[in-house]
C-alpha positions in Angstrom: -4.4 13.1 -1.2 -2.4 12.1 1.8 -0.1 9.0 1.4 0.6 7.0 4.5 4.2 6.9 5.7 6.0 3.6 6.0 7.9 4.2 9.3 6.0 4.1 12.6 6.5 7.6 14.0 6.1 6.4 17.6 8.7 3.7 17.2 11.1 6.0 15.3 10.9 8.7 17.9 11.8 6.2 20.7 14.8 4.9 18.7 16.1 8.4 18.0 15.6 9.5 21.6 17.5 6.4 22.9 20.4 7.1 20.4 20.7 10.7 21.5 20.5 9.9 25.2 23.8 8.1 25.2 24.3 5.6 27.9 21.7 7.2 30.1 18.2 6.0 29.9 15.2 4.6 31.8 13.4 1.3 31.6 10.8 1.3 28.8 8.1 -1.2 28.5 5.3 -0.1 26.3 2.8 -1.3 23.7 1.5 0.5 20.6 -0.8 -0.4 17.7 -0.6 0.6 14.1 -3.5 0.7 11.6 -5.6 -1.1 14.3 -4.1 -4.4 13.3 -0.3 -4.6 14.1 0.9 -4.5 17.7 4.3 -3.6 18.9 5.9 -4.3 22.3 9.0 -2.1 22.9 11.4 -2.8 25.8 14.5 -1.1 27.0 16.4 -2.0 30.2 18.7 0.3 32.2 21.1 -2.6 32.5 21.6 -2.6 28.8 20.3 0.8 27.5 21.5 0.4 24.0 19.6 -2.8 23.3 15.9 -2.8 22.4 13.7 -5.8 22.3 11.0 -5.4 19.8 8.1 -7.9 19.5 5.6 -7.7 16.7 2.2 -9.2 16.4 0.8 -9.4 12.9 -2.8 -9.2 11.8 -4.7 -12.5 12.4 -4.3 -14.4 9.2 -7.4 -15.9 7.4 -7.3 -19.6 6.4 -6.5 -18.9 2.8 -3.4 -16.7 3.5 0.0 -18.2 2.8 2.3 -18.4 5.8 5.6 -20.0 6.6 6.2 -20.9 10.2 3.5 -18.4 11.2 5.1 -15.6 9.2 4.5 -14.2 5.7 6.6 -16.0 3.0 10.2 -14.7 3.0 9.8 -12.5 6.2 12.8 -13.9 8.0 15.1 -13.4 5.0 13.7 -9.9 4.5 14.5 -9.0 8.1 18.1 -10.2 7.8 18.6 -8.4 4.5 17.1 -5.2 5.8 18.9 -4.9 9.1 22.0 -7.1 8.9 24.1 -7.3 12.1 22.0 -4.6 13.9 19.1 -7.1 14.5 19.1 -10.5 16.0 15.9 -12.6 15.6 15.0 -14.4 18.8 13.5 -17.9 18.5 10.9 -18.6 19.8 9.2 -15.1 19.9 7.7 -13.8 23.0 4.2 -15.1 23.9 1.3 -13.7 21.8 3.7 -12.2 19.3 4.8 -13.5 15.9 8.4 -12.2 15.8 10.8 -10.9 18.4 14.0 -9.0 17.5 16.9 -7.8 19.6 18.2 -4.5 18.2 21.7 -3.5 19.1 22.0 0.3 18.7 25.8 0.2 19.2 26.1 -1.5 15.8 24.4 1.5 14.0 26.6 3.4 11.5 28.6 6.3 13.0 27.5 8.7 10.2 24.4 10.5 11.3 22.7 10.4 7.9 23.3 6.6 7.4 22.2 6.0 11.0 18.9 7.8 10.5 18.4 5.6 7.3 18.8 2.4 9.4 16.6 3.7 12.2 13.9 4.6 9.7 14.2 1.2 8.2 13.8 -0.4 11.6 10.7 1.7 12.3 9.3 0.4 8.9 9.2 -3.2 10.2 5.6 -3.5 9.1 6.7 -3.0 5.5 9.6 -5.4 5.8 7.6 -8.2 7.3 4.2 -8.0 5.7 5.6 -6.8 2.4 8.1 -9.7 2.1 6.0 -12.0 -0.1 4.7 -9.1 -2.2 8.2 -7.9 -2.8 9.3 -11.4 -3.7 6.6 -11.7 -6.4 7.2 -8.2 -7.8 10.9 -8.7 -8.0 10.2 -11.6 -10.4 7.9 -9.3 -12.3 10.7 -6.8 -12.8 12.7 -9.6 -14.5 9.6 -10.7 -16.4 9.5 -14.1 -14.7 7.2 -15.9 -12.3 8.4 -17.0 -8.8 8.8 -20.8 -8.7 6.4 -22.9 -6.7 3.8 -20.1 -6.6 0.1 -20.8 -7.2 -1.8 -19.0 -9.9 -3.6 -17.1 -7.1 -1.8 -16.0 -4.0 -3.6 -14.8 -0.8 -1.7 -12.3 1.4 -2.9 -11.1 4.8 -3.2 -7.4 5.2 -5.9 -7.0 7.8 -7.3 -9.2 10.6 -9.0 -12.2 8.9 -8.8 -10.4 5.5 -6.7 -11.1 2.5 -5.9 -9.5 -0.8 -5.1 -11.6 -3.8 -2.3 -11.6 -6.4 -2.4 -13.4 -9.7 1.3 -13.4 -10.9 2.2 -13.7 -14.6 5.5 -13.1 -16.3 4.4 -9.8 -17.9 2.0 -8.5 -15.2 0.7 -9.1 -11.7 -3.0 -8.6 -11.0 -3.8 -7.4 -7.5 -7.4 -7.7 -6.2 -8.7 -6.1 -2.9 -12.0 -7.1 -1.4 -13.1 -3.8 0.2 -15.3 -4.3 3.3 -17.0 -1.5 5.2 -19.5 -2.2 8.0 -21.1 1.3 8.1 -23.6 2.1 5.4 -22.3 5.7 5.1 -18.8 4.4 4.7 -19.9 2.1 1.9 -21.4 5.0 0.0 -18.4 7.2 0.5 -16.0 4.4 -0.4 -17.9 3.6 -3.6 -17.8 7.3 -4.6 -14.1 7.6 -3.7 -13.0 4.5 -5.6 -15.0 5.5 -8.7 -13.2 8.9 -8.7 -9.9 7.0 -8.0 -10.5 5.0 -11.2 -11.4 8.1 -13.2 -8.3 10.0 -12.0 -6.0 7.6 -13.8 -7.4 8.8 -17.1 -5.8 12.2 -16.7 -2.6 12.8 -18.6 -0.4 13.1 -15.5 -1.5 9.6 -14.2 -2.0 7.5 -17.3 1.3 5.7 -16.6 0.1 4.5 -13.2 -1.2 0.9 -12.6 -4.6 0.4 -14.2 -7.4 0.4 -11.7 -10.9 -1.1 -11.8 -13.8 -1.0 -9.3 -16.5 -3.6 -9.4 -19.3 -4.7 -7.0 -18.8 -8.3 -8.1 -15.7 -10.5 -7.8 -13.4 -10.3 -10.9 -12.5 -13.4 -12.9 -9.2 -13.7 -11.1 -11.1 -14.7 -7.9 -13.0 -17.5 -9.6 -12.7 -20.6 -7.5 -11.8 -18.8 -4.3 -13.7 -20.1 -1.2 -16.9 -18.0 -0.8 -16.1 -17.7 2.9 -13.1 -15.6 2.0 -15.3 -13.1 0.1 -17.9 -10.9 1.8 -21.2 -10.7 -0.1 -21.3 -7.0 0.7 -17.7 -6.3 -0.4 -16.7 -4.4 -3.5 -13.5 -5.2 -5.4 -10.7 -3.1 -6.6 -8.3 -4.5 -9.1 -4.9 -3.2 -10.0 -2.7 -4.4 -12.9 1.0 -3.9 -12.2 3.5 -4.1 -15.0 7.3 -4.4 -15.0 7.8 -0.6 -15.4 6.0 -0.1 -12.0 8.6 -2.1 -10.1 11.9 -1.1 -11.7 14.7 0.0 -9.4 13.6 2.3 -6.6 10.0 2.0 -7.7 9.7 -1.4 -6.1 9.7 -0.3 -2.5 7.1 2.4 -3.2 4.9 0.1 -5.1 5.1 -2.6 -2.3 4.1 -0.1 0.4 1.3 1.5 -1.7 -0.2 -1.9 -2.4 0.3 -3.1 1.2 -1.6 -0.2 2.7 -4.2 0.5 0.0 -7.1 -0.5 2.2 -5.9 1.7 5.1 -5.4 4.5 2.5 -9.0 4.3 1.3 -10.3 3.9 4.9 -8.4 7.0 6.0 -9.8 9.2 3.2 -13.3 7.8 3.7 -13.2 8.8 7.4 -11.7 12.2 6.5 -14.5 12.7 4.0 -17.1 11.7 6.6 -15.6 14.1 9.1 -15.5 16.9 6.6 -19.2 16.4 5.7 -20.1 16.4 9.4 -18.2 19.6 9.9 -20.0 21.2 6.9 -23.3 20.0 8.3 -22.6 21.4 11.7 -21.6 24.7 10.3 -24.7 24.8 8.1 -26.9 24.1 11.1 -25.2 26.8 13.1 -25.7 29.3 10.3 -29.4 28.4 10.1 -29.8 28.8 13.9 -28.1 32.2 13.7 -30.5 33.2 10.9 -33.5 32.1 13.0 -32.2 34.0 16.0 -31.8 37.1 13.9 -35.2 36.7 12.4 -36.7 36.2 15.9 -34.9 39.3 17.2 -36.1 41.4 14.2 -39.7 40.1 14.7 -39.6 41.2 18.4 -38.3 44.6 17.5 -41.0 45.1 14.8 -43.6 43.9 17.3 -42.5 46.5 19.8 -42.3 49.2 17.2 -45.8 48.5 15.9 -47.4 48.4 19.4 -45.5 51.5 20.4 -46.7 53.4 17.3 -50.3 52.4 17.8 -50.3 53.7 21.4 -48.9 57.1 20.3 -51.5 57.5 17.6 -54.3 56.6 20.0 -52.9 59.1 22.6 -52.7 61.9 20.1 -56.4 61.3 19.1 -57.6 61.5 22.7 -55.7 64.7 23.2 -57.3 66.3 20.2 -60.8 65.5 21.4 -60.1 67.0 24.8 -59.1 70.3 23.1 -62.5 70.6 21.5 
């Protein structure tokens, strides 16, 4: 299965091109969208070619999602910790965006390898901003504590008007995803995929992964959640994350995997649907070819039969004339 990458390839390529180009460059003013829910506005000016202004619009948050000044909890601190002096947060952000940053490329490390690490981190701004509250909760799990002033059930935005839910405890964090699909075919494929996803964990190679459950009804952790936050047609995937899953370097990987789980499932559902359509088209083409061959063979046989009857009839007439 394909795992989605954290850095935006489009954003990373622009950053690398601008670093390589030196002081030369052209004005850039472009927009791009990632996962159909996060918008970027990228700006470079020839007057200051080494400074990029990056504005980010987050997915529209549902009412139950926890925000702080319009941003996920801990997002500002996460940006400062991730980028340091390279990034300056502009307040207020540009219109229609949630956060605007001025990125000074002259402050990047001189070592190429370290510079690429920082550029990749900048291109991973989605993980830094949206993953901030998730990382905060999982850091406390690594130390087997619960973050202070946190409710028993935390709603985090991950898609427009959609949340996923965390129930933090000292020894584990339960993560619940309401999985919504509008297309009936997607619902069937997603159900099959998620059931296989649950079964795969039972293999010896994956038995150390977070436990996963799939249910068509809300789990007990969502008891008391406003019904408007849950779609009646949604299914629910539940992960149980333990301290061993967030130790050391595992933390970033776990945060990204949880943050993009819905996109991961949607990607594979669409791939499965595309694969099935391809197989169906190939099958139809093979049947048409078989029919064309049968039709051609039938026409040849018809000509052969008619031609043979004519020869036999001609030979009979010739025999009578000889008598």
